[in-house]
C-alpha positions as CSV (number, residue, x, y, z in Angstrom):
1,X,90.3,28.5,15.4
2,X,90.4,30.6,18.6
3,X,93.6,32.6,19.0
4,X,94.7,33.2,22.6
5,X,96.7,36.4,22.6
6,X,99.0,38.2,24.9
7,X,97.9,41.7,25.5
8,X,98.5,44.3,28.3
9,X,95.4,46.3,27.5
10,X,93.0,45.9,30.5
11,X,90.2,48.2,29.4
12,X,86.9,46.8,28.1
13,X,85.6,47.1,24.6
14,X,82.2,48.7,23.8
15,X,79.6,47.4,21.3
16,X,81.4,49.4,18.5
17,X,84.7,47.7,19.2
18,X,86.3,50.8,20.7
19,X,88.5,50.6,23.8
20,X,87.0,52.4,26.8
21,X,89.6,54.7,28.3
22,X,90.5,54.8,32.0
23,X,89.2,58.3,32.1
24,X,85.8,57.1,31.0
25,X,85.8,54.2,33.4
26,X,86.6,56.6,36.3
27,X,83.7,58.8,35.2
28,X,81.4,55.8,35.0
29,X,82.5,54.7,38.5
30,X,82.0,58.2,39.9
31,X,78.5,58.4,38.5
32,X,77.7,54.9,39.7
33,X,78.7,55.9,43.2
34,X,76.0,58.6,42.9
35,X,73.6,55.8,41.9
36,X,72.9,57.2,38.4
37,X,70.9,54.5,36.5
38,X,72.7,55.3,33.3
39,X,76.1,54.5,34.8
40,X,74.9,51.1,36.0
41,X,73.4,50.4,32.6
42,X,76.8,51.2,31.1
43,X,78.6,48.9,33.5
44,X,76.2,46.1,32.5
45,X,76.9,46.6,28.8
46,X,80.6,46.7,29.4
47,X,81.0,43.8,31.8
48,X,78.2,41.3,31.8
49,X,79.5,39.3,28.8
50,X,83.0,39.4,30.2
51,X,81.9,38.2,33.6
52,X,79.8,35.5,32.1
53,X,82.7,34.2,30.0
54,X,85.0,34.3,33.0
55,X,82.5,32.3,35.1
56,X,81.8,29.8,32.3
57,X,85.5,28.9,31.8
58,X,85.8,28.5,35.6
59,X,82.7,26.3,36.0
60,X,81.7,24.8,32.6
61,X,78.1,25.7,33.4
62,X,76.6,28.4,31.2
63,X,73.5,28.8,33.3
64,X,75.6,29.2,36.5
65,X,77.8,31.7,34.6
66,X,74.9,33.8,33.6
67,X,73.5,33.8,37.1
68,X,76.9,34.7,38.6
69,X,77.4,37.6,36.1
70,X,74.1,39.0,37.1
71,X,74.8,38.5,40.8
72,X,78.2,40.3,40.5
73,X,76.5,43.3,38.9
74,X,73.8,43.3,41.6
75,X,76.4,43.1,44.4
76,X,78.3,45.9,42.7
77,X,75.2,48.0,42.8
78,X,74.6,47.2,46.5
79,X,78.2,47.9,47.6
80,X,79.4,50.6,45.2
81,X,79.8,52.9,48.2
82,X,82.7,50.7,49.3
83,X,84.5,50.9,46.0
84,X,87.7,52.9,46.1
85,X,88.7,54.4,42.7
86,X,92.3,53.6,41.8
87,X,92.4,54.9,38.2
88,X,89.9,53.0,36.2
89,X,89.9,49.8,38.3
90,X,86.2,49.2,38.6
91,X,86.4,46.2,36.3
92,X,89.1,44.5,38.4
93,X,86.9,45.2,41.5
94,X,84.0,43.4,39.9
95,X,86.1,40.5,38.8
96,X,87.2,40.3,42.5
97,X,83.6,40.0,43.5
98,X,83.1,37.3,40.9
99,X,86.1,35.4,42.2
100,X,84.8,35.5,45.8
101,X,81.3,34.3,44.7
102,X,82.8,31.4,42.8
103,X,84.9,30.4,45.8
104,X,81.7,30.6,48.0
105,X,79.8,28.4,45.5
106,X,82.6,25.9,45.3
107,X,82.8,25.7,49.1
108,X,79.1,25.2,49.4
109,X,78.8,22.6,46.6
110,X,82.2,21.0,47.5
111,X,82.3,19.6,44.0
112,X,81.4,21.5,40.9
113,X,79.8,19.4,38.2
114,X,81.3,20.2,34.8
115,X,78.6,20.6,32.2
116,X,79.1,19.7,28.5
117,X,80.7,22.4,26.5
118,X,78.1,24.8,25.0
119,X,79.3,25.3,21.5
120,X,76.9,28.3,21.2
121,X,78.7,30.3,23.8
122,X,79.8,33.5,22.1
123,X,83.5,34.2,22.1
124,X,84.5,37.8,21.6
125,X,86.3,38.6,18.4
126,X,90.0,39.0,18.8
127,X,91.1,42.6,19.4
128,X,94.4,44.3,19.4
129,X,97.5,42.4,20.4
130,X,100.7,43.9,21.7
131,X,103.0,41.0,21.9
132,X,102.6,37.6,20.2
133,X,100.2,34.7,19.5
134,X,100.5,32.3,22.3
135,X,98.7,29.2,21.1
136,X,96.0,28.3,18.6
137,X,93.2,26.0,19.8
138,X,89.7,25.4,18.7
139,X,87.0,26.5,21.2
140,X,86.5,22.9,22.4
141,X,90.3,22.2,22.6
142,X,90.8,25.4,24.6
143,X,88.1,24.5,27.0
144,X,89.5,21.0,27.5
145,X,93.1,22.3,27.9
146,X,92.0,24.9,30.5
147,X,90.1,22.3,32.5
148,X,93.4,20.3,32.8
149,X,95.2,23.2,34.4
150,X,95.3,23.7,38.2
151,X,92.7,26.2,39.3
152,X,95.0,29.1,39.9
153,X,96.9,28.6,36.6
154,X,93.5,28.5,34.7
155,X,92.4,31.7,36.4
156,X,95.6,33.5,35.5
157,X,95.2,32.6,31.8
158,X,91.6,33.7,31.9
159,X,92.4,37.1,33.5
160,X,95.6,37.8,31.6
161,X,94.8,36.6,28.1
162,X,91.1,36.5,27.7
163,X,90.2,39.5,29.9
164,X,93.5,41.3,29.1
165,X,94.4,42.5,32.6
166,X,98.0,43.3,33.4
167,X,100.0,41.3,35.9
168,X,99.6,43.9,38.7
169,X,95.8,43.9,38.3
170,X,95.6,40.1,38.2
171,X,97.7,40.0,41.3
172,X,95.3,42.4,43.1
173,X,92.3,40.3,42.0
174,X,93.9,37.0,43.1
175,X,95.4,38.6,46.2
176,X,98.9,37.4,45.2
177,X,102.3,39.0,44.5
178,X,103.0,39.9,40.8
179,X,105.9,37.4,40.8
180,X,103.6,34.6,41.9
181,X,101.2,35.5,39.0
182,X,104.1,35.5,36.5
183,X,105.2,32.0,37.8
184,X,101.6,30.7,37.4
185,X,101.4,32.2,34.0
186,X,104.6,30.6,32.8
187,X,103.6,27.2,34.0
188,X,100.2,27.5,32.5
189,X,101.6,28.5,29.1
190,X,104.0,25.6,29.1
191,X,101.1,23.2,29.9
192,X,98.9,24.7,27.2
193,X,101.7,24.4,24.6
194,X,102.1,20.8,25.5
195,X,98.3,20.2,25.2
196,X,98.5,21.8,21.7
197,X,101.4,19.6,20.7
198,X,99.5,16.5,21.8
199,X,96.3,17.5,20.0
200,X,98.4,18.1,16.8
201,X,100.1,14.7,17.1
202,X,96.7,13.0,17.4
203,X,95.1,14.8,14.5
């Protein structure tokens, strides 16, 4: 079972499972702005899988998700000079790029075809939680439940509980006020709980 957790930790996790501090993220961003190859390699290691997962749950297409994650990192490299450091926010900046690319793809395609769920898609192991378990759903049930949510509610859930960004960061990524993000979050949680109740009654 996949456990969807509430957490206010927004920093990524490295290959050893350690939380990357804001100080290290700031250092990586500064070195990336100097076009140091090692810094971009570090960004790839920290964010490629997270960006791919975010894009997959937005589109349902694993190939598109991989392409988009790679394109985000490429665009980050091309436009790193425009990045303004705000205390370890380079991850949020890249998710903003991802969101804009997805919007552009959706506008161009007009209708995104939903691919069958790839059961082999790796799901990161659960990490630290600071509040409470929100809902327990299998990988397939979670995917189906998220697809039933309105687009903005689904995005809030992905950014808040899967990517672990705080409300202010999600608001910045989505270009909304924190209160609007909290409202979307509340409605999404209620809808997911209802989905879980339905799935339990049918089992």
